[in-house]
Structures are given as structure tokens and as C-alpha cells.
N, C-alpha and C positions, 0 to 999 in steps of 0.2 A: 829092564825092570822100567814098571810107568812111574813116576816125579811128580807129575799132577794130577795122582786120583784119588776121594776125596769121597768122605761120608757124612751122614749126618744120622747120629746116636739119639736114641729119645731123650731129652734133659738132656747132651750133652749136645755141643758147638763144631761148624766145620773142622775135620778133623783130618789133616795131609802128612805128604811126607815131608811135602819144605819144612811144614811146622814139628815133626816128629828130631827133626835133622837141626831146625836152629835149638830144644827144647835137649837136645842131642851135649848141642855144643853149651852153652852157658849152665847144661849139670857140670859139664868138664872144669868150666871159671871158677864155680863154684868148689870145686876140688881141690883150687889150687892150682891148677892147668893150664895152658891156652886151650883156645879154643877150640885150633887144630890137632889139639893131645887127645882125642876121642877115647873110648874104650869100649867096646863089648857092651860091658857094664851097662856103659852111661846108655847104648842104644837104645839096651831092653828098656829099662827104669822108663826112659822115655816114652817109648812105647808104650806103658803101663802108664804111666802115668795117663796120656792124652787120650788112650783107648778108654782103658779102664778094663782091661782084659786083662787077665794073667794069659788062659791059653797062646800060644805065641804062634801057631797056625790060626786058628782065630785072630791074631794082630792082621796076622799079613792080609789074612783074608779084604778085615777090612783095607786097609787100605789099598788092596789091591781092583776094589771095587770103585766104580765111577757111577754116582744116581745124573742118571740123564732128568732132562728137562721135560715134562709130561702131564 
């Protein structure tokens, strides 16, 4: 698993797996759970919110893609 990969979308800011994990913890907290008590639905919602994509494979491909300076 690549944990520091990221991509920039047109009209979007940089999205990293760390950002998805942070948002996942925030969603758990908002639902009245401790940040360590995340659920799969929290993770899926965080990916959807941050990537703007509903297709799971497209979300994973986006997060697994690293932009190289160039």
C-alpha cells in the first residue's frame, strides 16, 4: 500500500491517503464515536467526499497515482 501518494484534480486540491484517513476519523467523531472507532462506511464516505468520485476503483486509482514533477 502506498501511503503518501497523491494527485491533483482539475478544480480540486491535492488529495492524499493521509487526508482520507484524517477525514475518516472526523466522520467517526461526528457520529459520536472515538476517532479510533472508524467504520468502513466512514472510509468510503471520506474517499467520496475528497475525490469527488463515486466509483471505488477510480478512487483507489487516484490515490495510488503519484504526480512526478516535470
